[in-house]
N, C-alpha and C positions, 0 to 999 in steps of 0.2 A: 399531521407532521410526522408520526411515526412511520408511515409509509415512506415518506420522501427520505427520511434517515436509513430505512432499511435499503432501500434502493442506493443510497449514498454509500453504505457500508458495502454492499455487493461491488458496485463500481470500483471502490477503493482495493477491495481485496482481489478483483481482477487485474486491476493497474498493478498492485504490489506482484503477482505471479508473473505478469509479462516482463516486466522490470527486472525481476529475480532472473528469469531465462534470459534476457538479453544481455544482461552483466555476467551471467556464467559463461554464455557463447562467446562473448567478447575477451574474457578472460582466459578461456581455453585456447582461443585463436593465438593470444599472446602478443597481437601486433600493436595495439595502444592500450597500455596500461592505464594512462589518465582518462579515458573514455570509460573503461571499466570502473574505475574508483569513483567517476561521476555518477555513474548508474546505480552502484551501491549506496552512495550517498542518496541519492533520490529515492532509492527503495526504502531507506530507513525514514525519511520524510514522509513518503506516503502511507508506510505502515504505521506511524505515529498518527496519522490522520485518521487511519482506519480504526485505531485503537480509541481514540477520541470519541469517534461516532459511535462505538460499540458502547462505551461508557455513558453516553449521553442517552442513547437508547435504553440501556439497562435501568438509568435512574427513572426514565419516563415509564418504564414497565412497572417499576416498583411502586411509582406515584399513584397508579390506577387503583 
């Protein structure tokens, strides 16, 4: 289970980085503010999921 969570955390962190870059690039181009805003909202959601997975993983490590 811990291995699955570790992989999940890595995937979530990579997704946050990709979404952040896409949002910044879209914002810098200045063409579609709505798309940039949606990307940043998605980043916050994925970042929250990554933090939740990290907390679960931490509690599992403390329980050993």
